[in-house]
TIVO-2410 file (N, C-alpha, C; in nm, 3 decimals):
# residues 164
REC num residu      c1      c2      c3 atome chaine
REC   1      M   1.695  -1.049   1.045     N      A
REC   1      M   1.669  -1.173   1.213    CA      A
REC   1      M   1.683  -1.241   1.101     C      A
REC   2      T   1.763  -1.387   1.117     N      A
REC   2      T   1.738  -1.521   1.011    CA      A
REC   2      T   1.609  -1.604   1.128     C      A
REC   3      K   1.525  -1.700   1.079     N      A
REC   3      K   1.419  -1.741   1.140    CA      A
REC   3      K   1.468  -1.883   1.174     C      A
REC   4      S   1.385  -1.910   1.292     N      A
REC   4      S   1.450  -2.055   1.331    CA      A
REC   4      S   1.356  -2.163   1.229     C      A
REC   5      S   1.413  -2.295   1.238     N      A
REC   5      S   1.379  -2.414   1.172    CA      A
REC   5      S   1.290  -2.500   1.238     C      A
REC   6      V   1.242  -2.534   1.202     N      A
REC   6      V   1.118  -2.665   1.290    CA      A
REC   6      V   1.162  -2.807   1.232     C      A
REC   7      I   1.205  -2.863   1.292     N      A
REC   7      I   1.200  -3.023   1.265    CA      A
REC   7      I   1.056  -3.105   1.351     C      A
REC   8      K   1.030  -3.185   1.295     N      A
REC   8      K   0.916  -3.278   1.343    CA      A
REC   8      K   0.926  -3.434   1.336     C      A
REC   9      L   0.971  -3.490   1.452     N      A
REC   9      L   0.987  -3.592   1.421    CA      A
REC   9      L   0.872  -3.699   1.414     C      A
REC  10      P   0.883  -3.858   1.363     N      A
REC  10      P   0.824  -3.934   1.366    CA      A
REC  10      P   0.728  -3.949   1.504     C      A
REC  11      N   0.771  -3.922   1.568     N      A
REC  11      N   0.697  -3.966   1.730    CA      A
REC  11      N   0.597  -3.805   1.751     C      A
REC  12      G   0.584  -3.788   1.665     N      A
REC  12      G   0.531  -3.600   1.714    CA      A
REC  12      G   0.593  -3.503   1.799     C      A
REC  13      T   0.706  -3.511   1.808     N      A
REC  13      T   0.766  -3.435   1.885    CA      A
REC  13      T   0.814  -3.298   1.744     C      A
REC  14      T   0.762  -3.221   1.770     N      A
REC  14      T   0.847  -3.057   1.733    CA      A
REC  14      T   0.948  -3.040   1.796     C      A
REC  15      I   1.056  -2.981   1.710     N      A
REC  15      I   1.177  -2.918   1.787    CA      A
REC  15      I   1.181  -2.791   1.675     C      A
REC  16      E   1.224  -2.691   1.725     N      A
REC  16      E   1.264  -2.575   1.698    CA      A
REC  16      E   1.393  -2.533   1.712     C      A
REC  17      V   1.461  -2.464   1.631     N      A
REC  17      V   1.651  -2.507   1.629    CA      A
REC  17      V   1.650  -2.348   1.591     C      A
REC  18      S   1.708  -2.304   1.679     N      A
REC  18      S   1.751  -2.103   1.625    CA      A
REC  18      S   1.868  -2.123   1.548     C      A
REC  19      P   1.907  -2.039   1.425     N      A
REC  19      P   1.990  -2.054   1.377    CA      A
REC  19      P   2.136  -2.007   1.441     C      A
REC  20      D   2.120  -2.002   1.591     N      A
REC  20      D   2.250  -1.933   1.650    CA      A
REC  20      D   2.299  -2.093   1.718     C      A
REC  21      L   2.267  -2.170   1.692     N      A
REC  21      L   2.311  -2.249   1.761    CA      A
REC  21      L   2.478  -2.299   1.749     C      A
REC  22      S   2.587  -2.315   1.828     N      A
REC  22      S   2.709  -2.375   1.840    CA      A
REC  22      S   2.697  -2.511   1.733     C      A
REC  23      P   2.860  -2.523   1.700     N      A
REC  23      P   2.842  -2.633   1.634    CA      A
REC  23      P   2.878  -2.753   1.755     C      A
REC  24      Q   2.842  -2.726   1.829     N      A
REC  24      Q   2.878  -2.815   1.971    CA      A
REC  24      Q   2.736  -2.871   1.993     C      A
REC  25      Q   2.602  -2.783   1.999     N      A
REC  25      Q   2.502  -2.775   2.010    CA      A
REC  25      Q   2.421  -2.893   1.951     C      A
REC  26      I   2.465  -2.820   1.795     N      A
REC  26      I   2.396  -2.916   1.713    CA      A
REC  26      I   2.410  -3.079   1.700     C      A
REC  27      T   2.574  -3.088   1.754     N      A
REC  27      T   2.674  -3.237   1.699    CA      A
REC  27      T   2.579  -3.303   1.829     C      A
REC  28      A   2.562  -3.298   1.962     N      A
REC  28      A   2.456  -3.290   2.076    CA      A
REC  28      A   2.321  -3.320   2.069     C      A
REC  29      M   2.275  -3.265   1.993     N      A
REC  29      M   2.120  -3.214   1.927    CA      A
REC  29      M   2.091  -3.354   1.820     C      A
REC  30      I   2.213  -3.343   1.711     N      A
REC  30      I   2.162  -3.507   1.624    CA      A
REC  30      I   2.243  -3.591   1.684     C      A
REC  31      S   2.292  -3.605   1.774     N      A
REC  31      S   2.352  -3.738   1.849    CA      A
REC  31      S   2.237  -3.808   1.947     C      A
REC  32      A   2.180  -3.723   1.997     N      A
REC  32      A   2.073  -3.739   2.103    CA      A
REC  32      A   1.957  -3.771   1.996     C      A
REC  33      L   1.928  -3.726   1.911     N      A
REC  33      L   1.764  -3.727   1.834    CA      A
REC  33      L   1.867  -3.922   1.774     C      A
REC  34      T   1.942  -3.901   1.683     N      A
REC  34      T   1.981  -4.048   1.604    CA      A
REC  34      T   2.001  -4.180   1.698     C      A
REC  35      A   2.044  -4.160   1.840     N      A
REC  35      A   2.061  -4.274   1.932    CA      A
REC  35      A   1.917  -4.287   2.004     C      A
REC  36      G   1.790  -4.209   1.966     N      A
REC  36      G   1.678  -4.227   2.045    CA      A
REC  36      G   1.674  -4.222   2.175     C      A
REC  37      A   1.786  -4.131   2.215     N      A
REC  37      A   1.757  -4.030   2.344    CA      A
REC  37      A   1.613  -4.002   2.334     C      A
REC  38      D   1.571  -4.010   2.502     N      A
REC  38      D   1.483  -3.916   2.574    CA      A
REC  38      D   1.515  -3.770   2.573     C      A
REC  39      T   1.395  -3.769   2.494     N      A
REC  39      T   1.464  -3.586   2.428    CA      A
REC  39      T   1.390  -3.493   2.518     C      A
REC  40      T   1.378  -3.521   2.604     N      A
REC  40      T   1.290  -3.467   2.772    CA      A
REC  40      T   1.402  -3.364   2.818     C      A
REC  41      N   1.547  -3.390   2.835     N      A
REC  41      N   1.640  -3.292   2.876    CA      A
REC  41      N   1.740  -3.247   2.764     C      A
REC  42      L   1.662  -3.296   2.668     N      A
REC  42      L   1.770  -3.226   2.549    CA      A
REC  42      L   1.810  -3.080   2.518     C      A
REC  43      Q   1.652  -2.997   2.577     N      A
REC  43      Q   1.680  -2.833   2.609    CA      A
REC  43      Q   1.745  -2.819   2.691     C      A
REC  44      D   1.745  -2.865   2.804     N      A
REC  44      D   1.868  -2.798   2.919    CA      A
REC  44      D   2.042  -2.854   2.915     C      A
REC  45      E   2.055  -2.948   2.830     N      A
REC  45      E   2.144  -2.962   2.817    CA      A
REC  45      E   2.256  -2.890   2.679     C      A
REC  46      L   2.143  -2.889   2.591     N      A
REC  46      L   2.246  -2.734   2.477    CA      A
REC  46      L   2.238  -2.624   2.537     C      A
REC  47      S   2.113  -2.596   2.665     N      A
REC  47      S   2.092  -2.467   2.703    CA      A
REC  47      S   2.256  -2.464   2.770     C      A
REC  48      D   2.255  -2.575   2.866     N      A
REC  48      D   2.430  -2.618   2.919    CA      A
REC  48      D   2.531  -2.518   2.821     C      A
REC  49      Q   2.561  -2.561   2.778     N      A
REC  49      Q   2.652  -2.556   2.636    CA      A
REC  49      Q   2.695  -2.455   2.632     C      A
REC  50      S   2.589  -2.355   2.563     N      A
REC  50      S   2.623  -2.204   2.542    CA      A
REC  50      S   2.514  -2.112   2.568     C      A
REC  51      A   2.500  -1.977   2.605     N      A
REC  51      A   2.409  -1.939   2.626    CA      A
REC  51      A   2.365  -1.871   2.477     C      A
REC  52      S   2.461  -1.858   2.371     N      A
REC  52      S   2.332  -1.827   2.253    CA      A
REC  52      S   2.301  -1.967   2.195     C      A
REC  53      G   2.169  -1.936   2.132     N      A
REC  53      G   2.112  -2.050   2.051    CA      A
REC  53      G   2.028  -2.045   2.131     C      A
REC  54      E   1.911  -2.092   2.060     N      A
REC  54      E   1.800  -2.202   2.137    CA      A
REC  54      E   1.694  -2.316   2.084     C      A
REC  55      V   1.687  -2.393   2.134     N      A
REC  55      V   1.630  -2.471   2.124    CA      A
REC  55      V   1.460  -2.483   2.202     C      A
REC  56      I   1.368  -2.564   2.133     N      A
REC  56      I   1.266  -2.523   2.169    CA      A
REC  56      I   1.206  -2.666   2.134     C      A
REC  57      I   1.155  -2.773   2.267     N      A
REC  57      I   1.154  -2.896   2.220    CA      A
REC  57      I   1.015  -2.910   2.296     C      A
REC  58      E   0.911  -2.925   2.202     N      A
REC  58      E   0.749  -2.944   2.177    CA      A
REC  58      E   0.717  -3.105   2.179     C      A
REC  59      E   0.656  -3.136   2.265     N      A
REC  59      E   0.615  -3.305   2.206    CA      A
REC  59      E   0.430  -3.343   2.226     C      A
REC  60      R   0.399  -3.357   2.100     N      A
REC  60      R   0.244  -3.326   2.101    CA      A
REC  60      R   0.211  -3.447   2.153     C      A
REC  61      D   0.124  -3.470   2.250     N      A
REC  61      D   0.057  -3.631   2.260    CA      A
REC  61      D  -0.051  -3.664   2.157     C      A
REC  62      L  -0.099  -3.749   2.137     N      A
REC  62      L  -0.217  -3.859   2.031    CA      A
REC  62      L  -0.312  -3.724   2.087     C      A
REC  63      N  -0.357  -3.726   2.246     N      A
REC  63      N  -0.483  -3.636   2.248    CA      A
REC  63      N  -0.462  -3.501   2.219     C      A
REC  64      E  -0.329  -3.471   2.198     N      A
REC  64      E  -0.323  -3.317   2.116    CA      A
REC  64      E  -0.362  -3.277   2.006     C      A
REC  65      I  -0.302  -3.404   1.908     N      A
REC  65      I  -0.325  -3.392   1.772    CA      A
REC  65      I  -0.437  -3.464   1.753     C      A
REC  66      W  -0.524  -3.546   1.792     N      A
REC  66      W  -0.622  -3.553   1.798    CA      A
REC  66      W  -0.780  -3.459   1.793     C      A
REC  67      E  -0.716  -3.401   1.921     N      A
REC  67      E  -0.810  -3.277   1.906    CA      A
REC  67      E  -0.812  -3.163   1.862     C      A
REC  68      T  -0.679  -3.132   1.778     N      A
REC  68      T  -0.669  -3.036   1.740    CA      A
REC  68      T  -0.801  -2.989   1.593     C      A
REC  69      S  -0.803  -3.079   1.483     N      A
REC  69      S  -0.892  -3.089   1.384    CA      A
REC  69      S  -0.912  -3.178   1.351     C      A
REC  70      K  -1.041  -3.188   1.246     N      A
REC  70      K  -1.036  -3.322   1.173    CA      A
REC  70      K  -0.984  -3.339   1.090     C      A
REC  71      K  -0.886  -3.249   1.052     N      A
REC  71      K  -0.830  -3.297   0.940    CA      A
REC  71      K  -0.676  -3.351   1.035     C      A
REC  72      E  -0.632  -3.318   1.136     N      A
REC  72      E  -0.578  -3.402   1.181    CA      A
REC  72      E  -0.619  -3.486   1.222     C      A
REC  73      R  -0.711  -3.558   1.283     N      A
REC  73      R  -0.773  -3.716   1.319    CA      A
REC  73      R  -0.747  -3.801   1.155     C      A
REC  74      V  -0.782  -3.715   1.053     N      A
REC  74      V  -0.797  -3.793   0.927    CA      A
REC  74      V  -0.631  -3.809   0.906     C      A
REC  75      A  -0.555  -3.754   0.935     N      A
REC  75      A  -0.438  -3.736   0.941    CA      A
REC  75      A  -0.360  -3.895   1.002     C      A
REC  76      L  -0.416  -3.813   1.111     N      A
REC  76      L  -0.291  -3.987   1.212    CA      A
REC  76      L  -0.367  -4.099   1.173     C      A
REC  77      F  -0.534  -4.082   1.143     N      A
REC  77      F  -0.580  -4.233   1.080    CA      A
REC  77      F  -0.521  -4.276   1.033     C      A
REC  78      I  -0.501  -4.185   0.930     N      A
REC  78      I  -0.427  -4.226   0.786    CA      A
REC  78      I  -0.311  -4.325   0.811     C      A
REC  79      R  -0.200  -4.270   0.892     N      A
REC  79      R  -0.110  -4.327   0.925    CA      A
REC  79      R  -0.077  -4.400   0.981     C      A
REC  80      S  -0.193  -4.430   1.032     N      A
REC  80      S  -0.225  -4.557   1.101    CA      A
REC  80      S  -0.278  -4.711   1.030     C      A
REC  81      Y  -0.368  -4.639   0.981     N      A
REC  81      Y  -0.444  -4.773   0.902    CA      A
REC  81      Y  -0.408  -4.777   0.762     C      A
REC  82      M  -0.347  -4.713   0.697     N      A
REC  82      M  -0.283  -4.741   0.533    CA      A
REC  82      M  -0.165  -4.738   0.511     C      A
REC  83      S  -0.121  -4.803   0.424     N      A
REC  83      S   0.018  -4.879   0.379    CA      A
REC  83      S   0.060  -4.715   0.316     C      A
REC  84      D   0.173  -4.748   0.373     N      A
REC  84      D   0.271  -4.652   0.299    CA      A
REC  84      D   0.262  -4.590   0.132     C      A
REC  85      N   0.269  -4.713   0.051     N      A
REC  85      N   0.247  -4.701  -0.082    CA      A
REC  85      N   0.151  -4.774  -0.117     C      A
REC  86      L   0.048  -4.753  -0.032     N      A
REC  86      L  -0.142  -4.788  -0.145    CA      A
REC  86      L  -0.165  -4.685  -0.087     C      A
REC  87      W  -0.267  -4.653  -0.264     N      A
REC  87      W  -0.328  -4.570  -0.267    CA      A
REC  87      W  -0.480  -4.600  -0.228     C      A
REC  88      F  -0.551  -4.502  -0.158     N      A
REC  88      F  -0.658  -4.493  -0.098    CA      A
REC  88      F  -0.757  -4.382  -0.139     C      A
REC  89      S  -0.904  -4.424  -0.128     N      A
REC  89      S  -0.983  -4.323  -0.136    CA      A
REC  89      S  -1.053  -4.258  -0.011     C      A
REC  90      A  -1.152  -4.242  -0.048     N      A
REC  90      A  -1.214  -4.136   0.108    CA      A
REC  90      A  -1.317  -4.316   0.087     C      A
REC  91      K  -1.356  -4.287   0.016     N      A
REC  91      K  -1.488  -4.424   0.040    CA      A
REC  91      K  -1.377  -4.549   0.171     C      A
REC  92      D  -1.257  -4.542   0.068     N      A
REC  92      D  -1.139  -4.671   0.198    CA      A
REC  92      D  -1.159  -4.580   0.331     C      A
REC  93      I  -1.116  -4.477   0.347     N      A
REC  93      I  -1.114  -4.424   0.491    CA      A
REC  93      I  -1.238  -4.490   0.592     C      A
REC  94      M  -1.367  -4.416   0.458     N      A
REC  94      M  -1.490  -4.449   0.559    CA      A
REC  94      M  -1.507  -4.627   0.598     C      A
REC  95      D  -1.442  -4.679   0.512     N      A
REC  95      D  -1.505  -4.816   0.511    CA      A
REC  95      D  -1.375  -4.907   0.632     C      A
REC  96      Q  -1.330  -4.780   0.651     N      A
REC  96      Q  -1.170  -4.890   0.815    CA      A
REC  96      Q  -1.210  -4.775   0.907     C      A
REC  97      Q  -1.326  -4.688   0.887     N      A
REC  97      Q  -1.281  -4.611   1.011    CA      A
REC  97      Q  -1.431  -4.679   1.092     C      A
REC  98      L  -1.519  -4.723   0.982     N      A
REC  98      L  -1.630  -4.831   1.034    CA      A
REC  98      L  -1.577  -4.937   1.062     C      A
REC  99      A  -1.520  -5.040   1.038     N      A
REC  99      A  -1.419  -5.163   1.054    CA      A
REC  99      A  -1.364  -5.152   1.234     C      A
REC 100      V  -1.305  -5.003   1.256     N      A
REC 100      V  -1.260  -5.024   1.361    CA      A
REC 100      V  -1.333  -4.931   1.453     C      A
REC 101      S  -1.419  -4.853   1.395     N      A
REC 101      S  -1.520  -4.857   1.581    CA      A
REC 101      S  -1.650  -4.825   1.560     C      A
REC 102      G  -1.650  -4.865   1.403     N      A
REC 102      G  -1.810  -4.954   1.404    CA      A
REC 102      G  -1.947  -4.831   1.411     C      A
REC 103      Q  -1.827  -4.678   1.394     N      A
REC 103      Q  -1.937  -4.581   1.360    CA      A
REC 103      Q  -1.885  -4.482   1.317     C      A
REC 104      I  -1.944  -4.341   1.264     N      A
REC 104      I  -1.821  -4.243   1.191    CA      A
REC 104      I  -1.814  -4.166   1.304     C      A
REC 105      V  -1.656  -4.155   1.297     N      A
REC 105      V  -1.588  -4.078   1.355    CA      A
REC 105      V  -1.537  -3.967   1.273     C      A
REC 106      L  -1.492  -3.962   1.136     N      A
REC 106      L  -1.397  -3.881   1.103    CA      A
REC 106      L  -1.514  -3.843   0.942     C      A
REC 107      G  -1.618  -3.833   0.984     N      A
REC 107      G  -1.716  -3.781   0.932    CA      A
REC 107      G  -1.799  -3.869   0.823     C      A
REC 108      E  -1.840  -3.836   0.711     N      A
REC 108      E  -1.897  -3.927   0.592    CA      A
REC 108      E  -1.805  -3.901   0.509     C      A
REC 109      T  -1.820  -3.992   0.367     N      A
REC 109      T  -1.705  -3.983   0.247    CA      A
REC 109      T  -1.681  -3.861   0.200     C      A
REC 110      S  -1.787  -3.778   0.190     N      A
REC 110      S  -1.771  -3.649   0.121    CA      A
REC 110      S  -1.674  -3.519   0.203     C      A
REC 111      A  -1.715  -3.554   0.357     N      A
REC 111      A  -1.612  -3.488   0.463    CA      A
REC 111      A  -1.476  -3.505   0.454     C      A
REC 112      I  -1.499  -3.639   0.437     N      A
REC 112      I  -1.350  -3.723   0.436    CA      A
REC 112      I  -1.231  -3.653   0.283     C      A
REC 113      G  -1.321  -3.674   0.199     N      A
REC 113      G  -1.260  -3.633   0.070    CA      A
REC 113      G  -1.244  -3.495   0.076     C      A
REC 114      T  -1.280  -3.392   0.181     N      A
REC 114      T  -1.252  -3.266   0.146    CA      A
REC 114      T  -1.149  -3.240   0.272     C      A
REC 115      Y  -1.116  -3.344   0.336     N      A
REC 115      Y  -1.001  -3.363   0.461    CA      A
REC 115      Y  -0.865  -3.390   0.369     C      A
REC 116      L  -0.914  -3.508   0.283     N      A
REC 116      L  -0.824  -3.557   0.205    CA      A
REC 116      L  -0.751  -3.470   0.072     C      A
REC 117      A  -0.852  -3.363   0.043     N      A
REC 117      A  -0.791  -3.278  -0.056    CA      A
REC 117      A  -0.738  -3.165   0.020     C      A
REC 118      R  -0.728  -3.113   0.109     N      A
REC 118      R  -0.649  -3.019   0.207    CA      A
REC 118      R  -0.500  -3.089   0.258     C      A
REC 119      L  -0.511  -3.174   0.304     N      A
REC 119      L  -0.393  -3.267   0.313    CA      A
REC 119      L  -0.319  -3.252   0.213     C      A
REC 120      F  -0.368  -3.303   0.100     N      A
REC 120      F  -0.298  -3.302  -0.034    CA      A
REC 120      F  -0.191  -3.145  -0.042     C      A
REC 121      D  -0.347  -3.067  -0.033     N      A
REC 121      D  -0.321  -2.896  -0.011    CA      A
REC 121      D  -0.160  -2.876   0.029     C      A
REC 122      G  -0.169  -2.951   0.165     N      A
REC 122      G  -0.058  -2.905   0.281    CA      A
REC 122      G  -0.002  -3.011   0.211     C      A
REC 123      G   0.086  -3.125   0.124     N      A
REC 123      G   0.185  -3.202   0.085    CA      A
REC 123      G   0.177  -3.312   0.170     C      A
REC 124      Y   0.065  -3.340   0.246     N      A
REC 124      Y   0.084  -3.435   0.283    CA      A
REC 124      Y   0.024  -3.574   0.211     C      A
REC 125      L  -0.045  -3.520   0.160     N      A
REC 125      L  -0.064  -3.685   0.057    CA      A
REC 125      L  -0.026  -3.683  -0.132     C      A
REC 126      D  -0.017  -3.749  -0.211     N      A
REC 126      D   0.014  -3.747  -0.336    CA      A
REC 126      D  -0.165  -3.823  -0.400     C      A
REC 127      K  -0.198  -3.784  -0.491     N      A
REC 127      K  -0.304  -3.742  -0.558    CA      A
REC 127      K  -0.276  -3.804  -0.728     C      A
REC 128      K  -0.399  -3.900  -0.740     N      A
REC 128      K  -0.394  -3.899  -0.878    CA      A
REC 128      K  -0.543  -3.931  -0.876     C      A
REC 129      K  -0.573  -3.942  -1.055     N      A
REC 129      K  -0.765  -3.923  -1.087    CA      A
REC 129      K  -0.759  -4.029  -1.180     C      A
REC 130      S  -0.883  -4.137  -1.169     N      A
REC 130      S  -0.907  -4.231  -1.242    CA      A
REC 130      S  -0.870  -4.164  -1.347     C      A
REC 131      P  -0.873  -4.253  -1.515     N      A
REC 131      P  -0.873  -4.221  -1.630    CA      A
REC 131      P  -0.984  -4.177  -1.660     C      A
REC 132      N  -1.101  -4.167  -1.652     N      A
REC 132      N  -1.245  -4.117  -1.649    CA      A
REC 132      N  -1.264  -4.011  -1.531     C      A
REC 133      G  -1.176  -3.973  -1.466     N      A
REC 133      G  -1.195  -3.853  -1.371    CA      A
REC 133      G  -1.343  -3.871  -1.272     C      A
REC 134      R  -1.364  -3.972  -1.270     N      A
REC 134      R  -1.500  -3.970  -1.204    CA      A
REC 134      R  -1.404  -4.011  -1.033     C      A
REC 135      S  -1.298  -4.048  -1.034     N      A
REC 135      S  -1.287  -4.122  -0.883    CA      A
REC 135      S  -1.133  -4.057  -0.883     C      A
REC 136      V  -1.064  -4.021  -0.716     N      A
REC 136      V  -0.998  -3.951  -0.695    CA      A
REC 136      V  -0.885  -4.076  -0.586     C      A
REC 137      S  -0.777  -4.096  -0.615     N      A
REC 137      S  -0.709  -4.174  -0.472    CA      A
REC 137      S  -0.608  -4.106  -0.446     C      A
REC 138      Y  -0.520  -4.132  -0.326     N      A
REC 138      Y  -0.434  -4.051  -0.266    CA      A
REC 138      Y  -0.320  -4.173  -0.169     C      A
REC 139      K  -0.271  -4.141  -0.167     N      A
REC 139      K  -0.102  -4.168  -0.107    CA      A
REC 139      K  -0.015  -4.097  -0.007     C      A
REC 140      M   0.009  -4.159   0.115     N      A
REC 140      M   0.100  -4.102   0.193    CA      A
REC 140      M   0.162  -4.040   0.119     C      A
REC 141      T   0.287  -3.925   0.172     N      A
REC 141      T   0.374  -3.862   0.150    CA      A
REC 141      T   0.432  -3.894   0.286     C      A
REC 142      D   0.600  -3.814   0.216     N      A
REC 142      D   0.662  -3.911   0.338    CA      A
REC 142      D   0.687  -3.779   0.444     C      A
REC 143      Q   0.652  -3.688   0.418     N      A
REC 143      Q   0.581  -3.551   0.503    CA      A
REC 143      Q   0.488  -3.587   0.595     C      A
REC 144      L   0.396  -3.668   0.584     N      A
REC 144      L   0.258  -3.756   0.677    CA      A
REC 144      L   0.331  -3.813   0.743     C      A
REC 145      M   0.409  -3.903   0.696     N      A
REC 145      M   0.502  -4.020   0.737    CA      A
REC 145      M   0.604  -3.974   0.846     C      A
REC 146      S   0.648  -3.884   0.857     N      A
REC 146      S   0.735  -3.824   0.934    CA      A
REC 146      S   0.652  -3.680   1.084     C      A
REC 147      E   0.556  -3.648   1.011     N      A
REC 147      E   0.529  -3.576   1.051    CA      A
REC 147      E   0.398  -3.608   1.218     C      A
REC 148      Y   0.361  -3.746   1.143     N      A
REC 148      Y   0.219  -3.792   1.226    CA      A
REC 148      Y   0.287  -3.919   1.291     C      A
REC 149      P   0.293  -3.962   1.400     N      A
REC 149      P   0.330  -4.119   1.445    CA      A
REC 149      P   0.199  -4.207   1.418     C      A
REC 150      A   0.231  -4.335   1.382     N      A
REC 150      A   0.199  -4.467   1.427    CA      A
REC 150      A   0.138  -4.494   1.562     C      A
REC 151      I   0.034  -4.522   1.487     N      A
REC 151      I  -0.008  -4.546   1.668    CA      A
REC 151      I  -0.111  -4.685   1.643     C      A
REC 152      T  -0.103  -4.784   1.724     N      A
REC 152      T  -0.163  -4.867   1.777    CA      A
REC 152      T  -0.309  -4.902   1.775     C      A
REC 153      T  -0.406  -5.048   1.757     N      A
REC 153      T  -0.552  -5.004   1.689    CA      A
REC 153      T  -0.590  -4.967   1.846     C      A
REC 154      A  -0.506  -5.023   1.979     N      A
REC 154      A  -0.577  -4.998   2.102    CA      A
REC 154      A  -0.578  -4.818   2.134     C      A
REC 155      E  -0.458  -4.754   2.077     N      A
REC 155      E  -0.428  -4.641   2.066    CA      A
REC 155      E  -0.548  -4.555   2.014     C      A
REC 156      I  -0.558  -4.598   1.918     N      A
REC 156      I  -0.665  -4.496   1.821    CA      A
REC 156      I  -0.837  -4.547   1.838     C      A
REC 157      Q  -0.841  -4.656   1.905     N      A
REC 157      Q  -0.984  -4.690   1.995    CA      A
REC 157      Q  -0.985  -4.620   2.104     C      A
REC 158      Q  -0.878  -4.558   2.204     N      A
REC 158      Q  -0.929  -4.479   2.323    CA      A
REC 158      Q  -0.928  -4.367   2.300     C      A
REC 159      L  -0.843  -4.353   2.130     N      A
REC 159      L  -0.888  -4.167   2.118    CA      A
REC 159      L  -1.056  -4.161   2.036     C      A
REC 160      L  -1.084  -4.276   1.984     N      A
REC 160      L  -1.226  -4.235   1.932    CA      A
REC 160      L  -1.348  -4.274   2.048     C      A
REC 161      K  -1.269  -4.350   2.174     N      A
REC 161      K  -1.364  -4.314   2.271    CA      A
REC 161      K  -1.398  -4.208   2.312     C      A
REC 162      I  -1.311  -4.113   2.316     N      A
REC 162      I  -1.257  -3.942   2.381    CA      A
REC 162      I  -1.377  -3.874   2.319     C      A
REC 163      T  -1.370  -3.952   2.170     N      A
REC 163      T  -1.488  -3.844   2.102    CA      A
REC 163      T  -1.622  -3.883   2.083     C      A
REC 164      R  -1.643  -3.976   2.112     N      A
REC 164      R  -1.787  -3.995   2.117    CA      A
REC 164      R  -1.885  -3.943   2.202     C      A
***
């Protein structure tokens, strides 16, 4: 039995696509997604075209991402506050969280370093060590940018209030 494919969009929407989709269903799905259409009715549209195949669309809201784990929080924070091609360290994340919230929400530098290493292991970050081997820097990969939405300062501050 062939497995479904999972597609994660930049807005946090997860789409699980069955390999049994017809060409018409695939075309409808791609058209809706590339046109920036509302994906809430896409499941119904695709189901109406054929009884075979299944598309499950699950949209993760920011609260859900934030409440999942600290690793998810760190990934969302990086996506929102670090430039795409900027190398950063755990200390940079620590300083940025203090600048944004005035308190430690994501953890101390050592805890953030642990989450950065886990994100690297998952393919969400690139990593480089300094020539002396004492410091490690990270940079976002396309995977992190596609799976986590970039959110505004107001949204992140709202999430930080929930955490307090």
